[in-house]
N, CA and C atoms as a LAMMPS dump frame, in Angstrom:
ITEM: TIMESTEP
0
ITEM: NUMBER OF ATOMS
366
ITEM: BOX BOUNDS ff ff ff
-5.0000000000000000e+02 5.0000000000000000e+02
-5.0000000000000000e+02 5.0000000000000000e+02
-5.0000000000000000e+02 5.0000000000000000e+02
ITEM: ATOMS id mol type element x y z
1 1 1 N 159.795 -372.983 -284.586
2 1 2 C 160.212 -371.708 -284.469
3 1 3 C 161.129 -371.349 -285.365
4 2 1 N 160.923 -370.275 -286.057
5 2 2 C 161.74 -369.85 -287.115
6 2 3 C 161.999 -368.192 -286.507
7 3 1 N 163.516 -367.938 -286.661
8 3 2 C 164.024 -366.554 -286.075
9 3 3 C 164.789 -365.949 -287.199
10 4 1 N 164.2 -364.83 -287.442
11 4 2 C 165.064 -363.753 -288.411
12 4 3 C 165.534 -362.668 -287.701
13 5 1 N 167.058 -362.25 -288.033
14 5 2 C 167.417 -361.124 -287.117
15 5 3 C 167.784 -360.061 -288.195
16 6 1 N 167.581 -358.866 -287.747
17 6 2 C 167.872 -357.709 -288.5
18 6 3 C 168.65 -356.728 -287.807
19 7 1 N 169.589 -355.99 -288.221
20 7 2 C 170.269 -354.963 -287.362
21 7 3 C 170.442 -353.735 -288.159
22 8 1 N 169.718 -352.728 -287.525
23 8 2 C 169.454 -351.351 -288.029
24 8 3 C 170.192 -350.399 -287.161
25 9 1 N 171.253 -349.705 -287.624
26 9 2 C 172.105 -348.987 -286.488
27 9 3 C 172.509 -350.034 -285.399
28 10 1 N 172.223 -349.662 -284.1
29 10 2 C 172.701 -350.566 -283.176
30 10 3 C 171.429 -351.452 -282.634
31 11 1 N 170.484 -351.358 -283.226
32 11 2 C 169.26 -352.135 -282.766
33 11 3 C 168.951 -353.343 -283.37
34 12 1 N 169.118 -354.43 -282.71
35 12 2 C 168.887 -355.808 -283.25
36 12 3 C 167.226 -356.17 -283.165
37 13 1 N 166.811 -356.557 -284.346
38 13 2 C 165.325 -356.865 -284.285
39 13 3 C 165.366 -358.357 -284.473
40 14 1 N 164.689 -359.088 -283.568
41 14 2 C 164.432 -360.443 -283.735
42 14 3 C 162.99 -360.895 -283.999
43 15 1 N 162.777 -361.197 -285.148
44 15 2 C 161.399 -361.665 -285.61
45 15 3 C 161.183 -363.216 -285.275
46 16 1 N 160.342 -363.558 -284.477
47 16 2 C 159.833 -364.944 -284.183
48 16 3 C 158.519 -365.332 -284.965
49 17 1 N 158.646 -366.613 -285.556
50 17 2 C 157.605 -367.074 -286.077
51 17 3 C 157.404 -368.529 -285.558
52 18 1 N 156.038 -368.678 -285.482
53 18 2 C 155.536 -370.149 -285.016
54 18 3 C 155.06 -370.045 -283.544
55 19 1 N 155.294 -370.991 -282.832
56 19 2 C 154.913 -371.238 -281.519
57 19 3 C 156.145 -371.045 -280.563
58 20 1 N 156.132 -370.251 -279.501
59 20 2 C 157.097 -369.883 -278.343
60 20 3 C 156.584 -370.812 -277.221
61 21 1 N 157.236 -371.98 -277.242
62 21 2 C 156.682 -373.048 -276.104
63 21 3 C 158.078 -373.65 -275.647
64 22 1 N 157.877 -374.479 -274.587
65 22 2 C 158.926 -375.217 -273.99
66 22 3 C 159.774 -375.955 -274.992
67 23 1 N 159.121 -376.449 -275.939
68 23 2 C 159.827 -377.218 -277.039
69 23 3 C 160.411 -376.433 -277.882
70 24 1 N 160.242 -375.175 -278.063
71 24 2 C 160.869 -374.279 -279.232
72 24 3 C 161.638 -373.088 -278.699
73 25 1 N 161.795 -372.978 -277.519
74 25 2 C 162.364 -371.55 -276.828
75 25 3 C 163.973 -371.544 -276.918
76 26 1 N 164.385 -372.783 -276.82
77 26 2 C 165.988 -372.59 -276.951
78 26 3 C 166.568 -371.843 -277.85
79 27 1 N 166.297 -371.89 -279.181
80 27 2 C 166.697 -370.914 -280.209
81 27 3 C 166.529 -369.397 -279.9
82 28 1 N 165.346 -369.151 -279.383
83 28 2 C 165.177 -367.833 -278.975
84 28 3 C 166.238 -367.436 -278.06
85 29 1 N 166.325 -368.173 -276.758
86 29 2 C 167.453 -367.728 -275.873
87 29 3 C 168.685 -367.755 -276.199
88 30 1 N 169.164 -368.606 -277.078
89 30 2 C 170.572 -368.561 -277.582
90 30 3 C 170.673 -367.335 -278.319
91 31 1 N 169.813 -366.928 -279.295
92 31 2 C 169.838 -365.868 -280.167
93 31 3 C 170.106 -364.497 -279.197
94 32 1 N 169.262 -364.478 -278.32
95 32 2 C 169.358 -363.294 -277.356
96 32 3 C 170.633 -363.284 -276.588
97 33 1 N 171.182 -364.399 -276.04
98 33 2 C 172.427 -364.466 -275.321
99 33 3 C 173.801 -364.179 -276.355
100 34 1 N 173.404 -364.62 -277.358
101 34 2 C 174.696 -364.384 -278.489
102 34 3 C 174.745 -362.873 -278.724
103 35 1 N 173.536 -362.296 -279.002
104 35 2 C 173.473 -361.046 -279.387
105 35 3 C 173.956 -360.073 -278.086
106 36 1 N 173.661 -360.457 -276.979
107 36 2 C 173.859 -359.647 -275.812
108 36 3 C 175.574 -359.797 -275.626
109 37 1 N 176.135 -360.824 -276.157
110 37 2 C 177.722 -360.789 -276.072
111 37 3 C 178.293 -360.211 -277.196
112 38 1 N 177.559 -360.268 -278.31
113 38 2 C 178.32 -359.721 -279.736
114 38 3 C 177.926 -358.172 -279.969
115 39 1 N 176.735 -357.753 -279.526
116 39 2 C 176.247 -356.438 -279.96
117 39 3 C 176.053 -355.453 -278.794
118 40 1 N 176.337 -354.149 -279.109
119 40 2 C 176.172 -353.214 -277.959
120 40 3 C 174.828 -352.441 -277.854
121 41 1 N 174.011 -352.662 -278.837
122 41 2 C 172.741 -351.988 -278.855
123 41 3 C 171.476 -352.587 -278.215
124 42 1 N 170.323 -351.952 -278.5
125 42 2 C 169.097 -352.49 -277.981
126 42 3 C 168.405 -353.514 -278.683
127 43 1 N 167.392 -354.197 -278.246
128 43 2 C 166.505 -355.092 -278.929
129 43 3 C 165.064 -354.834 -279.189
130 44 1 N 164.593 -355.2 -280.312
131 44 2 C 163.313 -355.278 -280.584
132 44 3 C 162.822 -356.702 -280.974
133 45 1 N 161.811 -357.088 -280.073
134 45 2 C 161.254 -358.578 -280.19
135 45 3 C 160.071 -358.42 -281.05
136 46 1 N 159.742 -359.032 -282.314
137 46 2 C 158.864 -358.806 -282.982
138 46 3 C 157.959 -360.228 -282.962
139 47 1 N 156.671 -360.052 -282.275
140 47 2 C 155.733 -361.049 -282.103
141 47 3 C 154.836 -361.264 -283.079
142 48 1 N 154.952 -360.579 -284.33
143 48 2 C 153.751 -360.53 -285.207
144 48 3 C 153.346 -362.034 -285.726
145 49 1 N 154.293 -362.899 -285.829
146 49 2 C 154.099 -364.18 -286.462
147 49 3 C 154.187 -365.148 -285.512
148 50 1 N 154.018 -364.938 -284.12
149 50 2 C 153.913 -365.909 -283.142
150 50 3 C 152.39 -366.333 -282.718
151 51 1 N 152.072 -367.429 -282.98
152 51 2 C 150.566 -367.806 -282.794
153 51 3 C 150.241 -368.352 -281.596
154 52 1 N 151.361 -368.735 -280.698
155 52 2 C 150.918 -369.406 -279.509
156 52 3 C 152.084 -369.103 -278.465
157 53 1 N 151.927 -368.854 -277.268
158 53 2 C 152.842 -368.599 -276.235
159 53 3 C 152.54 -369.398 -275.025
160 54 1 N 153.198 -370.45 -274.564
161 54 2 C 152.88 -371.091 -273.53
162 54 3 C 153.551 -370.488 -272.339
163 55 1 N 153.411 -370.968 -271.006
164 55 2 C 154.064 -370.354 -269.859
165 55 3 C 155.552 -370.461 -269.803
166 56 1 N 156.328 -371.312 -270.472
167 56 2 C 157.563 -371.463 -270.457
168 56 3 C 158.198 -370.526 -271.499
169 57 1 N 157.331 -370.196 -272.644
170 57 2 C 157.475 -369.171 -273.754
171 57 3 C 157.535 -367.726 -273.172
172 58 1 N 156.414 -367.56 -272.47
173 58 2 C 156.401 -366.408 -271.526
174 58 3 C 157.593 -366.124 -270.565
175 59 1 N 158.04 -367.26 -270.037
176 59 2 C 158.943 -366.993 -269.092
177 59 3 C 160.361 -366.74 -270.104
178 60 1 N 160.537 -367.223 -271.104
179 60 2 C 161.763 -366.868 -272.155
180 60 3 C 161.583 -365.504 -272.424
181 61 1 N 160.535 -364.822 -272.626
182 61 2 C 160.493 -363.418 -272.826
183 61 3 C 160.663 -362.603 -271.676
184 62 1 N 160.314 -363.042 -270.491
185 62 2 C 160.741 -362.246 -269.24
186 62 3 C 162.301 -362.5 -269.057
187 63 1 N 162.83 -363.609 -269.24
188 63 2 C 164.271 -363.894 -269.126
189 63 3 C 164.979 -362.978 -270.115
190 64 1 N 164.667 -362.93 -271.382
191 64 2 C 165.112 -361.828 -272.364
192 64 3 C 165.231 -360.455 -271.571
193 65 1 N 163.972 -360.014 -271.222
194 65 2 C 163.903 -358.549 -270.748
195 65 3 C 164.87 -358.517 -269.61
196 66 1 N 164.981 -359.275 -268.625
197 66 2 C 165.668 -359.279 -267.523
198 66 3 C 167.188 -359.487 -267.765
199 67 1 N 167.572 -360.168 -268.761
200 67 2 C 169.036 -360.283 -269.073
201 67 3 C 169.422 -358.902 -269.783
202 68 1 N 168.414 -358.356 -270.702
203 68 2 C 168.76 -357.08 -271.239
204 68 3 C 169.003 -356.05 -270.242
205 69 1 N 167.918 -355.889 -269.375
206 69 2 C 168.003 -354.872 -268.343
207 69 3 C 169.393 -355.023 -267.53
208 70 1 N 169.749 -356.068 -267.201
209 70 2 C 170.693 -356.384 -266.279
210 70 3 C 172.124 -355.996 -267.128
211 71 1 N 171.983 -356.192 -268.336
212 71 2 C 173.272 -355.64 -269.133
213 71 3 C 173.162 -354.213 -269.626
214 72 1 N 172.187 -353.387 -269.148
215 72 2 C 171.894 -351.902 -269.435
216 72 3 C 171.601 -351.849 -270.885
217 73 1 N 170.842 -352.855 -271.423
218 73 2 C 170.266 -352.835 -272.705
219 73 3 C 168.85 -352.572 -272.94
220 74 1 N 168.309 -351.891 -273.819
221 74 2 C 167.147 -351.483 -274.15
222 74 3 C 166.276 -352.875 -274.794
223 75 1 N 165.112 -353.204 -274.296
224 75 2 C 164.407 -354.195 -275.198
225 75 3 C 163.048 -353.733 -275.163
226 76 1 N 162.289 -353.782 -276.264
227 76 2 C 160.923 -353.51 -276.616
228 76 3 C 160.335 -354.456 -277.308
229 77 1 N 159.148 -354.437 -277.376
230 77 2 C 158.459 -355.67 -278.145
231 77 3 C 157.316 -354.847 -279.013
232 78 1 N 157.12 -355.392 -280.263
233 78 2 C 156.183 -354.986 -281.407
234 78 3 C 155.441 -356.206 -281.953
235 79 1 N 154.26 -355.389 -282.389
236 79 2 C 153.364 -356.43 -283.136
237 79 3 C 152.804 -357.538 -282.042
238 80 1 N 152.302 -357.043 -280.963
239 80 2 C 151.669 -357.804 -280.036
240 80 3 C 150.348 -357.791 -280.133
241 81 1 N 149.551 -358.93 -280.563
242 81 2 C 148.316 -358.77 -281.098
243 81 3 C 147.38 -359.974 -280.509
244 82 1 N 146.168 -359.87 -280.421
245 82 2 C 145.178 -361.183 -280.244
246 82 3 C 145.657 -361.811 -278.698
247 83 1 N 145.676 -363.044 -278.833
248 83 2 C 146.069 -363.891 -277.751
249 83 3 C 147.311 -363.424 -277.076
250 84 1 N 148.403 -363.18 -277.819
251 84 2 C 149.734 -362.752 -277.095
252 84 3 C 149.176 -361.336 -276.354
253 85 1 N 148.422 -360.545 -276.751
254 85 2 C 148.266 -359.328 -276.222
255 85 3 C 147.485 -359.528 -274.915
256 86 1 N 146.472 -360.36 -274.96
257 86 2 C 145.661 -360.812 -273.829
258 86 3 C 146.513 -361.607 -272.992
259 87 1 N 147.49 -362.16 -273.149
260 87 2 C 148.332 -362.902 -272.355
261 87 3 C 149.188 -361.801 -271.457
262 88 1 N 149.789 -360.899 -272.153
263 88 2 C 150.62 -359.943 -271.453
264 88 3 C 149.581 -358.967 -270.533
265 89 1 N 148.308 -358.718 -270.927
266 89 2 C 147.482 -358.027 -270.056
267 89 3 C 147.09 -358.891 -268.762
268 90 1 N 146.58 -360.171 -268.881
269 90 2 C 146.429 -360.906 -267.882
270 90 3 C 147.406 -361.312 -267.048
271 91 1 N 148.678 -361.297 -267.422
272 91 2 C 149.987 -361.54 -266.552
273 91 3 C 150.586 -360.187 -265.907
274 92 1 N 149.89 -359.031 -266.392
275 92 2 C 150.225 -357.705 -265.952
276 92 3 C 151.631 -357.285 -266.692
277 93 1 N 152.076 -357.941 -267.703
278 93 2 C 153.23 -357.516 -268.168
279 93 3 C 153.324 -356.397 -269.087
280 94 1 N 152.02 -356.03 -269.491
281 94 2 C 151.925 -354.93 -270.329
282 94 3 C 152.592 -353.548 -269.415
283 95 1 N 152.367 -353.788 -268.133
284 95 2 C 152.766 -352.693 -267.255
285 95 3 C 154.355 -352.697 -267.148
286 96 1 N 154.999 -353.767 -267.507
287 96 2 C 156.648 -353.782 -267.479
288 96 3 C 157.166 -353.741 -268.815
289 97 1 N 156.602 -354.535 -269.85
290 97 2 C 157.316 -354.394 -271.094
291 97 3 C 156.841 -353.15 -271.859
292 98 1 N 157.767 -352.637 -272.686
293 98 2 C 157.471 -351.548 -273.658
294 98 3 C 156.934 -352.24 -274.726
295 99 1 N 155.723 -351.987 -275.219
296 99 2 C 154.905 -352.569 -276.457
297 99 3 C 154.648 -351.665 -277.388
298 100 1 N 154.892 -351.844 -278.511
299 100 2 C 154.824 -350.792 -279.497
300 100 3 C 153.923 -351.579 -280.771
301 101 1 N 153.144 -350.681 -281.551
302 101 2 C 152.319 -351.355 -282.661
303 101 3 C 153.05 -351.343 -283.928
304 102 1 N 153.974 -350.673 -284.011
305 102 2 C 154.746 -350.879 -285.481
306 102 3 C 156.469 -350.761 -285.078
307 103 1 N 157.011 -351.192 -285.997
308 103 2 C 158.456 -351.666 -285.932
309 103 3 C 159.28 -350.253 -285.952
310 104 1 N 158.695 -349.158 -286.539
311 104 2 C 159.513 -347.991 -286.615
312 104 3 C 159.537 -347.29 -285.212
313 105 1 N 158.332 -347.335 -284.618
314 105 2 C 158.172 -346.661 -283.327
315 105 3 C 159.063 -347.678 -282.199
316 106 1 N 159.016 -348.765 -282.438
317 106 2 C 159.832 -349.783 -281.418
318 106 3 C 161.413 -349.433 -281.735
319 107 1 N 161.741 -349.268 -282.965
320 107 2 C 163.309 -349.066 -283.031
321 107 3 C 163.472 -347.839 -282.531
322 108 1 N 162.942 -346.612 -282.71
323 108 2 C 163.147 -345.416 -282.145
324 108 3 C 163.089 -345.582 -280.592
325 109 1 N 162.131 -346.114 -280.09
326 109 2 C 162.062 -346.132 -278.595
327 109 3 C 163.458 -346.851 -278.032
328 110 1 N 163.716 -348.058 -278.73
329 110 2 C 164.978 -348.816 -278.414
330 110 3 C 166.256 -347.911 -278.53
331 111 1 N 166.24 -347.187 -279.602
332 111 2 C 167.311 -346.496 -279.839
333 111 3 C 167.452 -345.449 -278.917
334 112 1 N 166.473 -344.646 -278.37
335 112 2 C 166.52 -343.496 -277.475
336 112 3 C 166.687 -344.082 -275.975
337 113 1 N 166.221 -345.312 -275.82
338 113 2 C 166.747 -345.891 -274.456
339 113 3 C 168.147 -346.292 -274.495
340 114 1 N 168.588 -346.738 -275.466
341 114 2 C 169.912 -347.246 -275.632
342 114 3 C 170.777 -345.863 -275.363
343 115 1 N 170.532 -345.014 -276.329
344 115 2 C 171.272 -343.793 -276.238
345 115 3 C 171.411 -343.003 -274.869
346 116 1 N 170.208 -343.143 -274.151
347 116 2 C 169.972 -342.443 -272.916
348 116 3 C 170.77 -343.471 -272.009
349 117 1 N 170.642 -344.75 -272.052
350 117 2 C 171.377 -345.536 -271.242
351 117 3 C 172.954 -345.444 -271.076
352 118 1 N 173.484 -345.098 -272.286
353 118 2 C 175.078 -345.01 -272.29
354 118 3 C 175.52 -343.547 -272.471
355 119 1 N 174.695 -342.586 -272.388
356 119 2 C 175.264 -341.248 -272.399
357 119 3 C 175.868 -340.996 -270.985
358 120 1 N 176.986 -340.143 -271.137
359 120 2 C 177.657 -339.766 -269.874
360 120 3 C 176.881 -338.844 -269.002
361 121 1 N 176.985 -338.878 -267.837
362 121 2 C 176.277 -337.936 -266.793
363 121 3 C 177.209 -336.709 -266.556
364 122 1 N 176.629 -335.633 -266.633
365 122 2 C 177.495 -334.395 -266.507
366 122 3 C 177.362 -333.873 -265.194
């Protein structure tokens, strides 16, 4: 598993490459946990280069989603294709996760969710 991180404004994009499995998920989980502690913005999880997700890898995506929501942070997913898209459909996670076809739309959505979450109520 390879992980690349990019920060645009307050949005952290985490690009995963390789297999997201029980054997490889720890770096992803550590990256999300570290970014939750360090940064105040939203997350975009890019799955374009993930060629396989097992049940524990899927659990780590759910854990990232739950952790972000618990901390009041936006999290969206981008470039979910092929088997990974089918997996999210089969598990009904497409009804839970916000999934976008391109990074620009995903970053805009995460930014708008983040600004809405932190805007004061009048």
